N, C-alpha and C positions, 0 to 999 in steps of 0.2 A: 564422453561418452554418449551419447547419439536413442532418440529414441525412434523407432522403424513401428509402422502403422500399419498393415493391409487392408484395406478398405473390400470389402467380395462383396456381399449385396444389400440391400435391402427386400422390404416386404408389407405390404399392408397400409400405404401410404396413405393419405387420404387428399382426395384432388379435387377442385374447384370446378374440373369441366364434369358435362352429367355425364359421360361415358367413364368416368372415377377413371381418369386416367388423364396423365401431367410429364412434364419434361425436367425433371430431377435429374441435380447433379449435390454430388459435399463438398463443404467447404469445410481443408481444417485448420486450429490457430495454432501455437503453443509459442505466448509469449506473439515479438513484432512479428514470428516465419507463418507465414502461409501457403494453405498449399487449395490446390482443387480438381476436383477426378471432372471427367467429360461427362456429357451431359446424354443422355437416353432417353430417344424420342415416345412421346407415347407407352408408359408403363408404368404402375403401377410397384408393380417387385424388377427395380433394376438392377442389372448386374455389370460391376464396374471393374473387380478384381487387382487392382490399381495398389502402389505400394508409394509410400513415404516413408520421407527423414527425414529430421527434425536434429539439430544440437540441444542440450538441454542445458541449460543456462543456471537455472534454479528450481529446487526439488519441489518448492511452494506452488507452481506453476500447475494449471488443469492443461489440458487436453480441450480443446471445443471443437466438439464436428456440427455444422448443421445443413440438413436436407432444405434446398430451396426448390423449387418449380421454378424453369424458366419462362420468361411473358417478352416477348419481343415489341410490345407497346406501349406494356407500363413496366411499373419495378417487379421483380422480382419478388413469388408470394411465400414467404415462411413455410414449411410444409413440420419439421420437426426439429431438437438439438438432442445433446448428450453430450454432458459432460463429465469427464474420467481426469481424477490428480496423479501424480507425478508416484506420489508418495506413496498411494495403492499399489501400484506398478510396482515402486519397489521393495516392498514390505510381500508380493507375490513369490510365492516358489520359482526359482532360476527365473527374480524379476520377471517372468510374461504374465499376465491375465489367460494365456493360450486364444481361441477359438470361442467367439461365445454372442451368443445372439444381446443385446443395447435394449432396451422401451426405451423409445423418441418421447422424451419429455415438451410439451407445451412455452412459449415462450412467458408466457404469465399464467398465473393462476389464474386470472379472469378470461381466461381464452375457455371458449365456447367448444371448441375439439380437447377434448382429453385423451382419446386414444391416436395418437400418432404413429402408432408403428414401429418398426424394429431396423435395425441395422448390426448386420454381424460385421464381425471386424472380427483382428488380431492385434492385438497389442504387447510389445517386450522392449527392454533397455539391455540396448547391447555396446559392447565394449570396440567390436571387430568391425574393419573398415574396410568394404572390397573397394575397386577400383573404381570404379560406379559412384561410393555413394563419399571414398576421400576425395574424388576432383571438387565434386560439389560441396565438398568442405572447407576445401582452400578457396574458389571461388569465396564462398560463404564468408571464411573468416577475413577477405578481404573487402568484403562490400562492407561487414560487419562493425570494424573495423575503423572504416573511414565515412561511415554514414551509418549512425546508429539508428535513424529512420527508416532504410530498407529494411527489407522485408524479401527473403528469397523463396520462391517456391519450388519445392522440390520435390518432383515427381519422373517414378522411375520411367527410363527409356525415351517421348519424346520431349520432355525440361532438356536435354542437353544439348548443349549449343552444340553446331559442325565447327569446331574450333580445334587443332588436336595442340598434345598441351606434352612437352617435353620435361621429363622428369629431369634433368639436369639443369633446371633453368628453378634458382632459388629465389627468393622474395631479398628485396635490399634491408639493408643497417635499420631504414628507416619504417618498411613495414612491418619487420619484428619489433621494434620498440612498439610500436602501433596497437600489435597484439598483442605485446605484453603488456602494454599500462590497461589492455582492456578485458583482459585476463584477470588484472591483481584487480580491478575496480568492481571485477563481477564476481569476481571471489569472495565471499562472505565466511568468518570463520568457523560458522557453526557448519555451512557444508564442506568447506575442507575438513574438517573433524569426522563431517561424515562419509565420504568419501576412504578421506585413510581406514577407517572400522571395514566399511565394506570389501573396499579390493583391496586389501595392502596384501600382496603376494612376497614369497621366496625370492632374494636376488637373480635365483635362474630362472626365476620364472618372469619377470620380469620382460622384456626384451617382449615373449608371449603378448602381454596384454598392452603394447603400444601397437596404436594405429600401423599396418603397413606401408603406406607409400612415407611415413612421418617417424622418427624414433627421435623421443624428447629427453635429452640429456638432463641430468637431476642439478648438475651446477650450469648451466647453459640453456638459454633459450636458442638453440638452431634448430636448423632442421637439414638432414642428411639424406641423400640417395640414398633408397633401401631396393634390393635385387629385385623381380617381378614377381607380379602375385600369380597363384593359378591362373587366375581368370582372363588373365596377359598371359599367362604358358598356352590355356585353351586356346585362346583365338588365335594367336601361334600357331598352332596344329589345326587350324580350320583354315588357317590357311594354305598351308601347307596341302591338306587332304583336297579344299579345294582344286589349286593347280595343279595336284597330279590325273584330275579328271575330265572325263571332257563334256560339255555341254548336257548330252544328251542322257549323261549320266546322272547330273548333279540335276535333272528333272524329273527324272528316275527315283533318285532320293530324297528329293522335298515329298515329289508326290505320296509317296510310300508315306508319310508323316506326317500325310492330312487326304485322309482316303475317305471321301463323302463329305467332305467339302461346300456348302451350295455355295451360286457364281454371286458374287454380291452385284446387288442394284446399278441402274443408272448415277450416278453424281447429280446433285439438287441441279449447278449452275445449267446445266442441257447438254445435248447429247452436241456432238463437233461432227464426227463422221457415221453414218449409220447405211453400209452397205456390203452388199455379197459381193463373192470374187471366183470365183470360177478356180478355186485354190484350198487342197484337203487343207485342215487346221495345225497338224503339227508345220509342214509348212511354207505357211503362211509368219506361226510364228517363229521360227527360224529365219526367215528375210528380218525380220523385225527386231530379232534381243539374240540371235546368235554372234558370236565373238568375233566367230571367222564374214560375217555378213559388212558388206562395205555399205550397206544401205544408207545406214547415217551418216556419213562420212562424204554421199552422197547429196543426202538431204542439206547437211553442213554449207558444201560448195555452191547449192543453188541458191538457200539462204543467204550466204554471204559473211556466214557464221566461223567465226577465228580461235583456236585452241583449244580444239574438241582436244577432250580427254577420257579414255571409255576407261574405265574399270573393270579387271576381269569380275567375275561372276565368283560368288562364295558361301557358303551355308557354314550356319551362325549360329548358336544354340543347341548344337547337339544334333545340327539338321533339319532346329526348326524354323527357320530364316533362310533364304535366297535373294542374296542382292546383288546390287553393284552403286556405283556412285561413277558421275556424268559430270564433267564440267568441262562451260565453253565462254565465249563472250560474245554474247547477239552483238549484231551489227547493228549502226547508228539510225534512226532514221529521225525523220524530223523534227519530231515531239524528244524525241528520249535518246539520249547519247551511245554511246555502246559500253552495255553492260556484263558484269561475269554475272552467270546465275551456275544453280548445283541441282544437279538431278540428284535424290536419292529411291532408286528405281529398285520393286520387289516384286515379290511372285506371292499371288494371295493364292492361287491355284493351276494346276497343272496337271493335268490325269491322261494327255494325251489325246483326245476330243474339245477339250475346254481348260483358256489359259484367260487368267485376269493376272497382269499387272499393273501396280500401283505406282505414280510415280510422283515425288513428294518434291517440285520446284523452288528456289527459294533463289529471290533476288534481292540482294540487302543495296545495290547500289542505285533501282528506282529510288523514282520520290515515294514517299511515305513504305520504301519496299520494308523495314523492319517489321512494318505492322498485320504483313497478311502472309501466305503464301499458297501460291497456288495447285492444287489434285489433280490430279489425269490420271483415270482407268482406263486403260483400253481391255476388253473384251474381247475374246476369239472363239467362236462358238462354231459347230456345224451348222450350214445352210440350207435352203430345200432343194430338193432330188431338179435337178436339171431335166433336160429331157432326154437326152444323151446319154443317160445317168449320169454322169460329170461328176464328181466332188467337188463342192461349195462349199466357203468358210462364211459367213458374215461377222464381219468388223466394227463395232459400237465402241466410240471413243465418244466420254461423258468427262467432265470437269466441272470444280469450286470451286471458291474462296476460301480457305481458311483464316480470320480474322484473330491478332493473337493476343490483341486490344483493340478498343473501338477506337474513330474517327470519328469525324465530321466531316470527310473524303471519299467513305466509303460508295456511295454511289459512283461518283468520277472513277473512284480506284474498279468499280466492276465495272464500268463501261469501257474501258481500257483496255485491263484485260479481254476481255470478250474480244473483241476489234484487234488483238495483237494475236490471241488466241486465233481466230477466224481466218486469218492471213496467211500461217503458217500451216495449216491443216490445211487450206487451199495446197500451196505448194507441198504439203504431203499427198494429199488425195493423186496432183497430177504425177510425181516422183514412183509414186505404188501403184496407180496405173502405166506406167511403162515398163514394170514389172511383172505385175498377177493382170486377169482380164475384169474388168470389173463385169457384174453379170445385173442385164436390166431384171426389173421385174417381170415385163411377159418372158422370159424364157425361160421360168417356174412355170411347177406343170401347179402347182397350190399354194394359197398361203402362206396356210399355216400345219404343221401334222396330224391335226384335227381332223381337217377335212380328208387326210386320207383315208382314214374307219370309211365316211361314210363314202357306200355304192352304191347306186338305184337297184332296188327289187324288179328282176323281174318275173314280171305273174305270166307262167303261162294260161294255154289255151280256156284246155280240160282244169282251172284252178279256177281262173276266171266265172266260167259254164258252172260250176259244179256253187259259187258263191251268188252267183244273181237266179238259177230255176232250182237249185235247193232249200225248195219249200214246200208249206202244205198248199200253195196256190198252184204249182208246174201236175205234182202230186193227184191232186183231185179233178183238176182240170184229166192227166192221160187217164184216169181210171174213167171218166165221166166219158171219154173219147171211144173207150175198149167197150163201154157196157152200150153206148148208143151205137158202137158199129157189131155188134154180136147182133143188138134188136134187131137191125138193117136184116142179119144173115137167115135168121130164126124165123122171124115175124114173112105171114106170108102177103103178098100184096090185096090194099084197103078195095071198099069199092069207093069207086066216083058217084061220090051223092053230095045236096048240096050246091052252092058256086063250086066245086072244082072240077078241071078238068085236067085230060090226060095230062100230065109235066108237073100239076098243082095237088099240092096235097095238105090242106089246109090242119090243121087242130079242130079236134071234135072238140075240146071240152076247154073250163079253165085251165085247171087244170094242167093241160098238154101248154095250154100257152106260156104258165109259169116256168114251165120246166122246159120251154125253148128261149125263154128271155133270160134264165139265168144260164144257161150251154153259152149259149149269146155270148155273153157280157163275158163270160169267164175266157171263151174265146177270146175276147179283144183285149183280154188281160195279158192272156201267155204272148199275144203277139206284140205285144208295147213291151213286153221282156225280152222277149229276142231281136224287136228295133234297139233297145238301151243295150243289148248283149253288141251287135254291132258299131252302137255307136262307142261301145268301152274299146272296143279292140281297135277304133281308126284313134285314140284321145289320149292313149298311152305314150308318156315319155315327154309331153310339156316340152319348154325349152331349157332341161337337160343340158348344162356340159358348151351354152356360147361361152364365150371368152370375153370378156371388159375390152373396151377399145380406147383409144388415147392416154393421156399423162396426166397425173391429179392424184384424187379422193379414189381412191375404189373402197367397193363397198362387197364385199361377198357375204351370204346369208344363205346357209345350210339349213333346209326345212325337213329335221326329223321325221317327226310325228306328231299323231295328237291324240287327245284322249278325251272320254267323255263328251263325246258332239251330244248335241243335242236330233232328235229324231223328228226328221220334217212328211214323211211317207206313212202311206197308212201300215207298211209293212213291220217299223220299227227302224230303220236305215236312212240314212240318207248319201250320198256322192257328193262328197267335201273337193272344193280346190281351193286353192288360199293365193290372193293377192293381193303383190307388192309394192306401194308405189314408195316412190322416196325422189325428191328433184324434181320431181315430172318424168322421173320415165317409170315405166310399170312390169313387172314380172308376174309368170302365172303358173300355176304350178300344173302338174298335171289330175286329172279328175279318179280318184277312188271309190269304185263303184260298189255301194251295197254294205260298206260298214260306220262304223257307230265310232272305230278305236283304227286310223285308218295311218297305214305305213309308207313315206313317198324319197325319206332319201334321197332325196336331188337340192344342186350347190345352184343353185344362181348368183351372178356377176353381172356389176349395175357400169354402165360407161366410166368415166372417171369423169368428176364433177372437178369442178376447178374451185369451190368453195367445200370448205366440210359440212354435209349434210348436221342438221338440227335434228330431224324426226323423220321417220320410217310409219309409214299407213299399214297395218296386214286388215286386211277382211280376208271371212272366209263365209263361201258360199256355197250353197246345196244348187247342182247342176240338174235341169227341168228340159231341158231340149236344145238345143242352139237359139229355137225359137221364143222361149217361153219365159217369164220372169224371176229372174233368180230369184233365193230367198236368203238372206241373211242368218248364216249360225252363228254370227259375232264379231267383234271386231278388236281391233287394239291398237296404240301410238309406240311403239319405243323412243323414249327421249335420248339422244347421245348423250348429253348433258346432266342426266342423272343413275346414268347408268357407267360405272368404271369396268374397263375390257374385259379383267377376271369376271366380275359377272356376265356380259354378251359371251362371251366363248363361250358358255354350255348352258342357257337357262330356258325355265321353264317360266312362259307366260301366259299367265287368267287372260281366258277374252271378259270381253265385255259385251253388253248386250242381255234382254227379255233370256232367252235361253239358253244364251250362255252362263248368265249367269245360276242361271237355276239350277241344270247340269253340271257347273262347275268346269267347263271346259277348257283345256288346255292345250299351247303347242309347244312342241321342244325345239327349238334352234340354237343356231350358232352363225353368231355374229362376228365379222373381222373387219374394220375399216382402221387403214391404212393409207398412208399415200408417196406416193412412186417420184414426186418430185425433191426429196430428201430434203435437210434441213435450210433449205430457202425459200421453204412457203411462207414464211412469216415475210419476209423478204417484199417476194413477189407479189404477196397479198396490199403491204402498205405502198406497194408502189401507185397501184394499181388505185387506190382509196386516196390518194394523195392527187392523183387527174382529180378524180369527182369532187376532193374539195377543195383542189386550187389552195391548197398551202401545203408545207412540210409537217407528215409527220415523225416525230423520233420514234425510237424502238426502244419498248422497254426493256431497265435489268430486269436476269433471271431473277434475280430477289425477288423484285416486285411484282413476278408474273406469281410468284413461288403463291403469295401472300393474296393476292388476287386469288386465284386456286383456291384457296385453302376458305378465304371468307365463305366463296357463296359451293363450295364442295365440287366443283367446275374437272372436267379431266385432266393429264396434261399439255394435250393438243390445242387448249382453248388457252388463248392469250390477251393481255391486256392495250388494247388501240391508245383510249381516252379517257381520261376520268375530270373530274371538272367536279368544284364544286355549288350547292343550289340548296334551293327550297322544296321540301314535301308539302305539297297544300290536302291535306286536310280538314277535320274540324280547328286543326291549330297547326302550321308550320310548325314544320320539322327541319332541322338545318342538317343534311350531310355530305353524302358524294356521291356524283353516278358516273358510272362506269358500265367503260362501252367497250364491248369486243366483236368480233366476228358475227359471231354467232347469238348472242345475247342483247338485252341492258340492263344493267343493274343499279341498285340503291340501296346503301348500308353507312348507318351510323348507330353513333354507342354515345347515348348520352348519360354520365351517371352511372353508367351499369344497366342502363335500362335501350337493350338491342334491338334494331329493325332492318332487315332485312328481304332483299326478296330481287326477283327477274323475269321476265318474262323474253320469249323468241322476239325475235325483228319477223317474222313469219305470223306472229299471231296478230301484230298491228296493223285495224285496220283504213288509220286513220291520223294526222300527225297537224295539229290546228295553230296557226300560229296567232296568238292573241296579243292584242294592242298595252302598250304602260298604261296602265292606272295605279288608282296612288297607294292601294291596298297591295302591288305587284310593287311598289319599293320604287314605281317607273322608269322597269323596265317590262318590254317585252316579256310573254310565257309561254307556255310550251303546254298544248293541253294535247295526249296521249290517250287515242281510244281503241280497245283493240276488235279483234272477232267475236263472235258470239259465241258463247264459254268455252272460252279460251284463254289461260296465266290464271286458270282458276285459284292456282297456287299465292297465289302474289296478292290475295284479295283485301289483304290485310292490308295494305299500299295502296288502294285508290280511293278517288273522292269521293266516288258515287260507283252505283248497278243500275244506269239506266231501263228503263223500259221493255228493251229490246234484250236486253242480257249480257251489254259489252259492258267492261271494267273502260274507268279513265280516270286517269292519269294525270295532277294538274303538279308542272314545276317551274321555278322562278326561280330570280332573284340569283344569276347565273353571272360570276364574275364578266367574264367572256363572253357575251350570248351569241354575237356574231359566231364565235369559231365554233360553240356546242350546238347551233342551227346548223348550222354548214357539213359537220360530222357525221351528226347525230340523221337528214336529209339522205346523205351519200349512202351511208352503211343500208338506213330502213328500206332505197330503192336500189341496192347490190343486191339486198338477199328476200325483200317479201313482192317486190313488186313485178309482173309479166313483161314481157319487151313493149306489147302496145297497152300496158297500163301505165310504163315509164313515157309515151312516147305524150298519152292525151297529159299526162302530168304536168307535162314538160311545155303546150303548148297551152293547157291551165293556168298557168304560172307568168305564162308570157304576155297572157291575156287580161290579168289582170293587173289594178293599179299600185299594187306594191311592188311596179317596176322602179316606181317613182323611189321607192324606203331602201337608204344607203346599206343600213344592215342587213336586205337581202344580199348584196352586189350583186343586184341586175342595173339595165343598158338604163339608160336617161329620155325619155322622150326629148324630141327638138324642142318644142318649145316652153320645156322646162332647165334649157341649159344655162348655167349663168359660170361662164367660167371669163377666167382672165385670155384674152386673144395673143395665143407666142408665135402663131407665124400664117401671114396670107399672104397670095402674091397671085400673079394673073398672069396663066399662059395660053402662048395661042396654039393651043394643041383641042382635038377634039375630045369631049367624056371620054365614051369609052378608049381611046387612045392614054389618058391618062387613067380610070382606072386599072386601065393593062398592068399598072405596078403594082397591083393586092391580087393578082392571081400566083403568085408564090413564083414565080419564075426568074430567071438571073439578074434584073434588073433588080427585081427589088430586091435580090442579097445581097448586091454587090453595094447597094446604098444603106441598106441598114449597118450588114458590117464596117461601113464607110464612119456612124456615127456612132460607133461604138459595141454592137451586136452581135458577139462571133457566137459561131454556132446557132445560127440563124435558119429555125425549123417550122415549117407550117403544115398542117393537115388540109386538105381538100375541103374546097365551102358545100355544105351539106343545108337543106332545104329546109326551115324551120314553120315558119306556117308560110300564106303565101304572098310572094317577091318580099320575103324576107330570106337571107342568108347568113348562114354562122359557120365558123370556121376559129383553130385553136394553135397559138406563136408560141414558141419554147426558145428563147436563146437566152443567152448567159453575158454577163457585162466584159465589157474593159476598163480592165484598172486604170489605164495609161487615158483612156477619154470619161470615164463617169466618173475617177475619182477611189471604186471602191468594189471590190467582187463582189457581187451576187449574181443570182439566174433572175430570172422576169417569166411567169404565165401566163398570157394573157390572150381573151375570149372575142372575137371583133363579130361583130354584126352589120353587114350590111341592107340596102332596104330604097327606093328607087323613094325621089323627092314627090309632094304630093301629086304637083303639078306636073311631076316626070320629066322634069326639062335637069336636073341632074339626078346626085348621085348622097346616101349618106352613109359613112362608114362612125360605127359607136364603138369602143375600144376599152374591154375595164383589165386594166394589167394586175396584177400582185407579186410582191418583190422579196425577193424570197435570199439572205444574208444582207439586210439590207438594213438597217439599227431603226430598231422600231417599227420597223415592217410589214408587223400581224398587226396589227392596229389601223392600218388606212387602206385604201385603194388605189393605184391612180385612173383616172375615169377620160376619154381622147377622143374628138367629134373628128371627123374631119367630111368637108363638102368640098362638092364636086361639080360647079353647074359653069 
């Protein structure tokens, strides 16, 4: 007998989060048997739709179902539970409770939360064993007989191991004896009598009540082979049907069952490939997944994979599932031997234009291979329109790890899997590029389909003239002109009197003076309108249509329209235009004359930026002529870290400022930010930062980046560079972690449930001061970070003080590794915040300070303070200039360094730092034969003449990578040439 539980859904679950959402999952238990549903993210009404089957050993047991909220940092939170006695199911009609809503109960009567929601279940007792459940029962009986402590999780579908079972194999007699003993020990007389009363059947119906895979004889405890079940017959029919259909027919049959399904989102592990190809989506799908394509065979040959076995695509479950199995043996690497892998590949969507294929990869032979599985999602979508109306496809491949059980090696597994996938898909991209042409981002006519609807309006001259001249001023001026002209025609010449002379007719009364003044002012206004009309015709168009240049972060802004702009002219209108500023680049829109509801419909593309932009400043001005001072109609700042990509795709942004806020002015924008360099942006950025910091920076795992983004609500493109434990000094010291990323510096702590978190931009920092060690800072130097005036006000609760100039100050101390933290923070700040002129000035100031002698600063020592042991001294009969020629990076220097064990030796040219002082960078790799250990050396050398000008001083600071404890010390060398 078995208990079948179908967990459908739940509703009105309590949640600890402010949004009322949680990550619930259900745990089922019957005796020592347990089951668990999948976790539904961010939902108070989850839908599971999963079925579980349990063996019934004692009708006195209760089915316990608990709903739990998953917490990645602490223990999971209890939400509610329900208990169902088996006796209630046994006494129900047809031994089934049907489909009902069960109220969830709190854990104890003392709980403050009484309303725990409801769960939707279908519970029944059954004696029929389908193929899947019978197999599970077979395994469960073996496990149960061998160890009573083992529990089997009987989940439908995904819980089944990928191991075929031959029906002809029967258990040994010792196993049969153990099963018999276990059955006898668990079968109490009352239970046997109860079963005999309930399930007593006639002799002819006995066979129908026995599980299909097993026939149990009354006299002998033996297992006999039985014919195939109906499910097995249906599987054979599916195989026969699939074998008779072509690949296109299989896709059409599958698509008819899944019409209207949405494309799945990218998996959480990260994106391996995001590339556009000049090929139709259907053709790209055929190349990658068709049985007639030899792409996988070519890829296996390139990667050294052997034993490739690709099964045919087949429809299952009445056409609901289209899947195949691929097995192969991966080639051995330096760290891992050759291992076998199995891919369960299944289509999620296939409608002719969009395809989604999910591969579940199992590698049980790798270290900890039974603890995880790798999922790879391949999405093929229509790409952007090309210039020659050529069809394109966008290929996006993402991945994630599914841990089947917890392990302490989770971080190591993630890093290893990421590196392996990266290497494999680099070869995948190379091979794919040989078959279809990759499309550069510059070849596309638009970055997004939303931009295709943005077309600039071409206003005719007559319409523009009507808007400018169609007012009371012009009409009254025309009437006055006609009236005066008619008066001149009808009036007779006046008599010359007073101070008049022929040709000069002066006003004869005060009334005439007033009338003349009014006419002159009216005429001046009309002339100004005519001049404005001429300027308006010349100013239309702006820089719409100028394409971005270069590779990197591309920012595209579509300015649609504005509403409720403030009026600054006496006519009640304004002549607005918009100025966009981002990373030092400026774009200006066209001028819209005589309107408060401008319609621009213009697109602006910023040249590629090396680093992702943090903010974009938007200013709206009123045009008063090329030489007049402009009036501001409002301003706003778009922070790319506080808006998600869907929000920026179509957004109304309210303007700030006295006039704008009084009129509730808004701008309608569409903003798109993407990277044209692909998935290597993180590695490229870290390589640049390593040169600035002078030490190796490890790439963080996708799981760590995801948690970092979740803490500060950051967009997916922001990644973690490093984090340090430190104290935040306010009124009291608060211990937490300082997080550093390309665009922000953030602090987070969670002390007994009290969370403190904030972040601000690197561009907001005005000054970083290095404070000496004091008793209050626990004998360690500290950092005082000062923000610019009015910046970072969202992080005000974390600041130590707000000075008289309106600047926030943050005090950080007690770093475990202050030298590493200080170097990283200064390098990131210089890279993001300072202009090239400010960087040069900062280097000069640092080189002139007395902190050059500070060992923590990692800078050079003065010659008078050198206290080192002498390693080598020699008198050579050469001139000093000839001896200094060794340090010019020529072949002599390279041969000398290679002889002492410095391989791949490379130097930069000497660059002036200040008067008579030059500096260069040196990089090399240590030869293991000479240096006894592999490693890399990065050093900075400075040369300067001695005070008496009779020789040279060469100082060198070396940073060692790959050397044990190399991050805790630097090597300083001093060379004297006299």
